[in-house]
C-alpha positions, -999 to +999 in steps of 0.1 A: +014+168-029-014+164-005-044+142-008-067+172-013-046+193-037-054+183-063-080+159-050-077+122-056-104+096-057-103+076-025-124+049-009-116+040+027-134+009+040-136-010+074-135-048+075-126-077+098-089-078+108-066-093+081-031-106+083-025-120+048-031-108+012-056-136+006-076-126+037-075-089+026-087-098-009-116-118+005-126-090+029-124-063+003-141-085-023-115-076-050-091-098-070-059-106-051-037-094-079-050-058-073-037-057-037-005-038-032+017-059-008+042-037+010+072-052+028+101-034+045+136-046+037+169-038+056+202-032+038+229-044+063+258-028+044+242+007+042+221+006+073+191+017+052+155+005+047+135+003+016+098-005+010+091-032-016+057-030-032+043-056-055+010-072-066-003-093-037-004-126-056+033-124-063+064-130-041+094-107-038+126-118-054+154-109-029+181-114-055+164-089-078+158-064-049+195-066-039+205-059-075+182-028-077+196-016-044+232-023-054+239-046-025+248-083-023+219-107-015+237-116+018+235-080+029+197-078+025+170-091+049+133-086+057+128-061+085+119-074+119+085-067+134+100-041+158+118-024+129+086-023+109+068-006+138+097+019+143+100+029+106+064+028+094+045+034+126+024+003+117+023-034+126+032-059+099+001-066+077-011-030+080+018-012+062+006+010+034+027+011+002+037+047+008+074+047+020+078+085+015+049+091+039+063+071+069+074+087+101+109+078+089+106+081+051+121+054+030+125+048-007+098+027-024+107+000-049+076-005-070+073-037-090+066-029-126+037-054-127+017-033-102+005-009-130-012-039-147-026-054-115-056-032-110-093-038-107-127-022-098-131-007-064-148-029-038-186-032-042-202-011-015-239-013-022-257-040-002-224-055+009-223-063+046-186-070+046-176-036+033-184-005+054-174+029+043-153+048+068-168+082+075-151+115+085-166+114+120-151+079+126-123+080+153-100+060+129-104+085+100-070+100+092-064+132+111-050+151+080-083+144+061-107+156+088-120+186+068-115+172+033-139+156+008-125+133-018-142+130-052-167+102-054-152+068-065-166+056-098-176+019-093-170+012-130-134+022-131-109-007-135-076+011-125-077+008-087-052-008-063-061-018-028-041-018+004-043-016+042-038+020+054-021+016+088-046-007+104-054-043+097-091-033+097-091-004+073-083-006+036-079+020+009-088+018-028-076+044-052-066+047-089-030+037-096-023+071-111-034+088-079-013+064-059+018+075-079+010+112-074+005+106-036+038+087-034+057+115-052+076+111-085+110+113-069+101+088-041+099+055-059+117+034-085+098+013-109+116-021-113+113-058-117+114-072-081+088-100-081+087-137-090 
């Protein structure tokens, strides 16, 4: 699946640099629960990585994550900053929740609460903190250079929000489109938050 076939509703916005979920929520002007927090974990016993995705207002439960991955808690740790850059191509705080789309693809563990943690897209009319990213912007994703996404309906309430590779660019899209973009066989829906 690509972002243009079939097309998905997508809103890319530029904002001040963010490092935390709370900062991102403030800059996007959306509820914190609708942010998709993505964290890379490393499984010592299998030498594999997995991407953990959960609503931004929650914390990951490493015991639950270890159980889902079938490893002991002592064999699981958060990835280092250099590992995050190597696997995702991004700095921590900018990692999108798309493990199957990384330079080194990894499995995505998607918290089951994410589907209920949606909101409206960011307000873009008369909002100085939210600037739409245009196709002629140098930071516009290369693979989308000639594409046009459908317009985002500001009344919809099923959007999730996340940084898209930079701490200064966020994406809003409907949760169902997020799942299609991720790919049905590339994620596990599970209880991994507290």
